[in-house]
N, C-alpha and C positions, 0 to 999 in steps of 0.2 A: 504493501500499498504507499510505504514510503518514497518509493520512485513512480510512484504514478503522481506523484503531489510536487515531486522534482521535475518532473518531465514537461508536468503542466505550469509550473513557476518558469521554467527555461521557454515554455511555449509563447509564455506573458511576454519575455523578457524580448525574445524574436520580434515577434510582432508589433510591440512599441518601437523597437530599434529600426524599424522599417519606416517611421516616419522620419529620419533623416534624410534619407534619398527616394521621396516619391519617385513613381512610373512616370515620365513626359508625357506632358499631354500628347495624347493621341496614340499614344504606344499598346501596343494590342497586350493585350494580358500574357500572363508567360503560360505554359501550356497545364493544364488540367491535372498532370498526374505529378507535377510540382508544385500543385496546390493553387496553380492560378491567382487571383487578385483575394482568396480568403488569406493565404500566407505572405501578400503585399498589397492592405489596403489602402494603402496610400497612393494618391495620384494628383498631379501637379493641374490637370483637369478640374477636380472634384471640387463642387461649389462649397464653400465650408462658410462657416458660421461669420468668419471673421475674416475683412479684404485680405486681399493677397501683400505680402509684405509687413513691414512696420510690426506690429504688437505680434499676427501670426509666425512672423519670417523670425521672432525670440520667442515667443510661446511654446510654438512645436518643439523646437530640440531641448528645450529645458523641461519638458513633461514628459517627451518621447526618452531622455537618457536617467530622468529621475525613478521615472518607473521602472526600466530596467534594471536599473542600477537596485532598485529598492527590490523587486523580484529575485535579482541575483544573490542577495544578502538574504532574503527569505529561503530560498533553496538552500544556504551555506547553513541557516540555522537549521533546519530541517535534518541536513547530513550532520552536523554537530563538527560543521568546520567554520573555525575561527569567530563567526558569530554565536554569540550565546542564544539558546532555544528560549528564554524567555523575551526576547525580541520581536520571535515568529508570527505574533496576533499583529503588533503595531507594524510590522515590517508590510505584511500582506494589505492589512485596510489603506496605507500610506502607498503602498503602489497600485493598487486596486483607484485608489480615488485620482490617483495622476492618470493611470489610465481610462478612466472613465472620463474626466476631461478634456485628454488627448482625443477621443473618439468623439464628443459629442462636439468639439469644435471641428473635425474633420469626419462628421457623420455624411455614408452613405450607406447602402447596404451592405457593404465591404465591413461596416463598423458594426455589424452584429455579432459576428464570432467572436471579435475582441471583447463585446461588452459583455456575451455568455459565457467568456472563460473569464473575465472578473470577477460575476455573479457565483460563478461557481466556484472559486477559490474563498470567494469570503465565506459562502454556503458552507462550504468542507470546512473552513475555520470552527465556525460558529453554531452551524446547523442544528447541531446536536446540543447546545448548550444556552442557548438562546429562547426565551420566555418572554414573549408581549406582558408588558405590565396590566393587572390585574387578573392575569390566568394562574391560578395554582393548581396543583396537582394532587 
């Protein structure tokens, strides 16, 4: 089970790092057998929430690098490498928050997979322990 979590965290980091090198406008999608746009959801022809340049050009690498770094550190915490295991929850939540912000800014049909992955990571972390306020067993 631990390796499934590690692979999911590495996959989340990969998807967010692709924001650093978006596909050129009009560029054909990669072949389906290498994941197509699912593994590379960012493209310069995507209509983003922010206008091109300026804030978008600054925010995209910051959110992409931050989320990828946090997910990589979380993978290290799962494997007990360098990062204390007690940091896992904070790292996953912070990484997912940065990733969601990045995907919302670059929202397209291709952002669905990264958003689902973020939700899955957060649910996997807290799913069995979170109880809504007022509900007691």
